[in-house]
C-alpha positions, -999 to +999 in steps of 0.1 A: +002+002-002+013+033-011+015+063+017+006+103+009+038+106-004+041+075-028+063+060+000+051+021+013+034+020+045+046+003+066+024-027+092+028-016+122+005-045+138-013-076+124-030-104+140-045-141+131-079-145+141-097-173+133-137-182+143-147-211+152-185-225+149-202-229+181-233-251+178-221-270+144-214-310+148-178-307+135-168-272+147-158-258+114-132-226+120-117-206+094-087-177+098-084-142+088-055-124+091-061-087+097-026-058+092-028-024+107-009+012+093-002+043+109-019+072+106-002+092+127-004+071+160-039+055+153-034+018+138-059+018+106-068-009+085-040-018+060-057-056+046-076-084+053-066-119+039-095-147+041-086-187+046-090-203+015-124-216+024-139-181+028-126-166-001-144-196-022-174-179-011-163-143-008-136-135-034-124-100-044-155-101-077-183-103-046-160-083-015-143-055-042-176-043-053-189-043-018-161-022-001-159+004-033-202+007-029-192+015+015-162+038+009-185+057-017-199+081+009-187+107+035-198+091+070-195+119+101-176+096+125-182+120+155-213+103+162-216+080+195-236+060+166-227+055+133-253+046+108-241+041+068-268+033+043-255+028+011-262+013-027-241-018-037-226-009-076-217-025-101-217-064-077-221-092-108-244-117-096-231-146-107-204-141-076-230-144-055-228-178-036-259-202-031-270-228-009-252-254-020-217-229-013-225-222+019-236-257+028-201-265+016-183-243+033-199-241+064-215-270+071-256-273+085-268-244+099-275-245+135-314-234+125-333-226+097-366-207+092-391-211+057-413-186+046-434-185+017-404-167-007-377-174+013-351-197+032-326-182+059-293-202+072-284-195+103-247-197+119-233-186+150-195-184+158-170-168+175-134-151+173-106-171+187-070-147+190-045-173+168-016-154+164-015-122+175+011-099+195-003-099+231+012-136+235-016-136+268-045-138+242-038-158+223-062-192+216-085-168+239-124-172+231-139-135+226-173-146+241-191-124+217-205-143+191-208-135+156-246-141+144-246-147+102-279-148+086-283-156+052-312-157+034-319-175+000-347-170-024-365-202-042-337-206-063-310-211-037-295-177-047-286-150-017-305-123-017-291-114+027-265-116+043-266-102+080-237-103+103-245-092+143-212-090+162-209-070+192-215-035+183-224-040+144-254-049+128-246-055+088-268-062+061-265-065+025-294-061+005-285-083-024-321-081-039-324-046-037-292-037-040-283-015-009-268-022+021-264-009+062-239-007+083-248+009+119-220+008+144-229+012+180-195+037+190-196+041+227 
């Protein structure tokens, strides 16, 4: 990543997290590598790398348009509650995972809800600090569940992705082509 004057930004911290299924029989787990660089003295996200399994579901063709959409507006970051609403632009529907893809990666859902037009798969994960600059935190669960739900249409294509974690509520509605990120900053 390039800095403001073209110099290479230096990683100041890197954590590797593992998220583990809290209810599945086979206890699926996935890794995320998160790197930060400094802007003044503040660590800022530099990159996130998903493991091979998560990358099968959420590849660059899907993630990049979502990130561009989120970053396309100016938000007031001084509020104690941040509510970011955005339009999902240029999102290739072929990049969206279907039910078969989701089950292949996440396994059986802990709960499934059906209505007349949609099916929703529910999963619960938790973060484990796997490799971190804080040795005392390695291998420790956060005990802050990550609730994931995937709503599918009658053709088994993904309509919505909802992630609820700690102070973050993130909803992507692929059918309506919009998203919302709500952050409680207290």
